[in-house]
C-alpha positions in Angstrom: -17.5 -11.2 167.1 -14.1 -9.9 168.2 -11.4 -12.4 169.1 -8.5 -11.8 171.4 -5.2 -13.0 170.0 -1.8 -13.1 171.6 1.2 -12.9 169.2 4.3 -14.5 170.6 7.6 -12.9 169.4 11.1 -14.3 169.8 13.7 -11.7 170.3 17.4 -12.3 169.8 20.4 -10.0 170.1 23.8 -10.2 168.2 26.7 -8.6 169.9 30.5 -8.9 170.3 30.1 -9.4 174.0 29.8 -13.0 175.3 30.8 -13.0 178.9 28.4 -14.5 181.5 27.3 -11.1 182.7 26.6 -9.9 179.1 24.3 -12.9 178.6 22.6 -12.3 182.0 22.0 -8.6 181.0 20.5 -9.6 177.7 18.1 -12.1 179.4 17.2 -9.5 182.0 16.4 -7.1 179.2 14.0 -9.6 177.7 16.0 -11.2 174.9 15.2 -14.9 174.3 18.6 -15.6 172.6 22.0 -14.1 172.9 24.3 -14.6 169.9 27.9 -13.6 169.9 30.0 -12.4 166.9 31.4 -13.9 164.8 28.1 -15.6 164.2 28.2 -19.3 163.6 25.9 -19.9 160.6 24.8 -23.3 161.9 23.8 -21.7 165.2 21.7 -19.1 163.4 20.1 -21.7 161.1 19.2 -23.9 164.2 17.8 -20.8 166.0 15.6 -19.8 163.0 14.5 -23.3 162.4 13.1 -23.5 165.9 11.2 -20.2 165.6 7.9 -20.1 163.8 5.2 -17.4 163.8 2.8 -18.2 166.6 -0.6 -16.8 167.4 -2.4 -18.0 170.5 -6.1 -17.7 171.2 
């Protein structure tokens, strides 16, 4: 019996651009998170801690 699965992927971008319109463009392009250089290690750790592989039936 075949099962249909939906894999949920979280997509983040890392860029040197952090103005409001840059963030809006990233969201419009489908990114879930917009990170700005220089990257804060605590921010990345928090982001990765909240992301887990997910498969939905």
